[in-house]
Structures are given as structure tokens and as C-alpha cells.
N, C-alpha and C positions, 0 to 999 in steps of 0.2 A: 562564605560571599553566594552559595546558591542555597542556603539552609531552608528558603520556602517551597523547594522542590515536594521534600518529600511531603508536605501538608496537603499540596495539590495533588498529588499523586492518590494520596488515602481520600482525598474527595471525587476522586473522579473514580475511585477502585469502587466507591461506597454507589457510585450512580451506574456503575458496570453491572453491580452485583444485583441492584435494586430490579435494573430493565432483564438480566437472566432470570430470574425469580418470578418477575411478574406474566413472562412470555413463556416459561417452562422451559426454560433451557439450563445447561449446566454453565457455571463460569469457566470453566477452562473450552469451552467452545468459540471464545473469545480471544482472540490474542490482540494486544495493544502494544502498536506500535508509536512510537515517542517519537514524533518530526522535532528536528534539531537544528532546521535551516535557519541560516544567517548568524545562529550561537557561535559561540568559539569551542575549541575542543574541549577547553578547562570544564564548561558545562554536559558536556557530555562525558565526560570523564566520572561527572558527580552523578551524573542520570545511571552509569554503570555500576558505581559503587554502591548507589540504591538496590542494585539488582535485577535493573531494566536494561535488557541487552539488543533489545532489538531498536533498530534507531532508523527512520527516515528522514532521507536527505531528498532537496529539487534537483540538485545542480552537480553532474559529476564533479565538477571542479571544485566543490566544495569537501566532497567525501576523499578526493585523493588529497587534499590541504589536511583535513583533521585525521583522518585515519593513522596517519605514521605515528601520530603522538598518544594515542591510547591506549591504555594496559587491560586486561580481560578479553572476554571472547564478545565483543559484542557483533551483531547479526546487520549488516546494513541492508536496508529495503531503497532501490532509488526511487521515488514514486512522484519524479516530475518527468519529465520531456526529454527522450533520448534522440540525441542525432546521431547519425548511424558513425557519423567520423568519431563519436566519443566510445564505441561498441568495446576497440579493445582495449581503451583505459580503463573502462568500467569492471569490464567483467572478471579481472581479478579480486575485486575490492565489493561487491555485491555478491548476497545469497539471492535476491528478489529485485526485480522488476516488474512494478508494477503498471507501465505505462506503455505495452505495446500493443499497436493499432494499426499495424499496417505491414501488411506481406514482402515486402523489404525491409525493414527492420526488422520482424523477423526471422529471415533468412540470413541477415547479418549477423544478428545474435547467434544463430544457431554456427554458421560457419567458424566464427571467429568462437568461439566456443569450443566446437571441438578441434581446432586449432590447439586452443589453450589448453585440454583437456580439462575443463573445469566447468562441470555443468551449473546451469542456473535458472533459477526457479523462475518462470514469468506468468501474467496474470493479461491478459486480455481487458484494453480498456475500452470500455463503451462510453459513449455520449447518449446518456438516456433521458438526457434533459431537452437536448434539441438546440443548444447557447451556443454560439456562432461562437464566443469563447472559447468553448472547453476546445480539448483534445478528444481524442475516442474516435472508434469507429461508428458506423452509425447500429443502430439497435439491426437494420435490415442486411449488415453486412456481418454481424457477429458470428453466425454460426457457421459460417463459412470458414469466414479466419481460423474460428478456433478448431475446425474440422484440418484444417493447415498444420496449425501448431502441433497438434495431437500425432503428427506423421514427424515430427520432430526427437531427434534423438536428444542432445544437448542444452537445447532451449526448453526445458521441462514443462509442459503446460499445466498449471497446477489453477487454475480458476479465474476471475473476473474482477475488474475495478471499475469503479465510476465515480464521479467526483457530485454532489449534490446542487442544484439548481440554486443562483444567488439569491432570486428571488422567491414570491410565492409560499415562503411560512412552512409548516409542517407537513401540510396536504401536498404540496407540490414535492417536499423530501421524500416522502413514504411513496408518491407515485413514482417518481423516479426510482426509487431501493427498490419497489414493487416489479419493476420492470427489470432491472438487473438480475432479481432472483428468479425471475420465470423464465430467462434466455439461461442463466442458469441450470435450470431444470433441464432444459434442452440439451445441453450441452457435458454435464458433470460426468455421465459416462465415459468421456476422453481421457478425464482428469487423473496426471501420472504421479501425485505427490499423494499423500498418507488420508490427505481429507481434501473435497474441494472447498477451495477458498473462495470468498465473497469478500472484495475490500471494499466498503464502505461506509461513510459515515467519521465526523470531522470534529471541529469542537465544539461547533454549535449545534450536532444533529446526530453526533452518535446514538444516543438512546432510542432514537427513531429506527436508526440504522440496527440498532439488534432487534428491536422487535419485527424487521422484515427479513432477519436472517444471516448478517455479515457476521463473516467470523473472523473479519481482522478490520479494524479503527484505526485511525490514522491521528492521532491527537498531540497539539505543537503548543498553542498558546494558555492554554486551558491549566495546560502543566511548566512550559518552559517561560508565560508569560507574553505580553506582547511583543511585537514585533518591529524596529524601524528600520524601513529598508531603505539601502542607497539610492 
């Protein structure tokens, strides 16, 4: 049923390799997060069976519904907005939260993770495009929020995340990604992970993101296919 996945993965992989080679980067400097939002657990299992264990979901509810049905050892990345009242349900299920954009959410994650004795890797989301439709702290707020994140023990500050602009094409994308990289240069010494992560780039712009230093790309439709939203 999901036989098309292998070919799509191969095509995306070839583009990642080409982008890394063009910009003098090692292939293993870029992690591919397969975004599986809106798709059933059967597709997630097919992705896992192909050896791709890092899965991105937008909604906590979807992770809660899908994860019990899966075999293997997937790592879930929550890449969508997280409300404080969902933190307790999410932390046992995820390894990464990409969308921490305010101090109150940071404090809640730290409190719950400590109570559950379950550390979780977090990224500070920055709205680098200035679009009202985007979540994320402002670039001006980012350094201060990262400094606060670095003081936490169970909410492990590991990097930054952004979403490229809807309009403006490659030039606007590169500008947005460059800004995140520049903020990252200011705060990477605070990171607690094995390396400092920059989560940027999706199906339509991951090549530009790799050029600007992305270490995590979140690719959905190029791999799993177009989505039909309810």
C-alpha cells in the first residue's frame, strides 16, 4: 500500500546528498525528520520498517493515538504548537519538542519533565519571517529565552527552530534561515545536546536550509504524499 515511500525517500536523499556536497558538509550533519501528520499508524509503521525512525507530528493528540500501535523504536518530534495543558501527556511520548516559544511553556515543560523524571530535548522556535500567522518568539526575544532555557535541567536546550516564509521564494527563505543561523551563533555555547541543532527546511525549501546550515529538515509531503485536511 505504501510502496511509493522507498522511491520518495531515495529522491529526497539524493537531494540532501547533493546539497551537502555543494556546501562542503558531511551527510550525517543533516537529520531527516519524516513528517507524518494526518497519516495513519500504518504509514508510520511503513516508514519505520524502511529504517527511518525520526517522525514529526504537529498535534499531541495524533502522537497519543498512533504511538501505541507502532513496533520498532521511533523517536517522535513534536513540531507543532504545544499548549501548556498538553505537556503532561506529551512528554512521555516524545524525544524532541521543536516549538518552545515562550517562558511559561518552558517552565511547564521543565516542571513536568522533572516530576516524571523524563528529560526532553527542546528547541526554541523563532519567527524569523515576521509573519503574523507564524508562531515563535521574535528574533529580539530569542537570546534571552535561550539563556533561560539553558538554565533548565530536564528541558534540555538543544537548538533553534524556524519555519520559512509563505511568500517571497528562495531569497526570502534564505534570509529567514540566515537569521536563525546568526542567532544560533550567539547562543550555541549554551546548548546541552551532542551538537547545536538548527531545525529549518521543509519539503519545498530544505535545499536552501541545508545551504544555510540546517541540521534538521522536516520533510512531509515530498515523502508521504499530499495531505487532505479534514
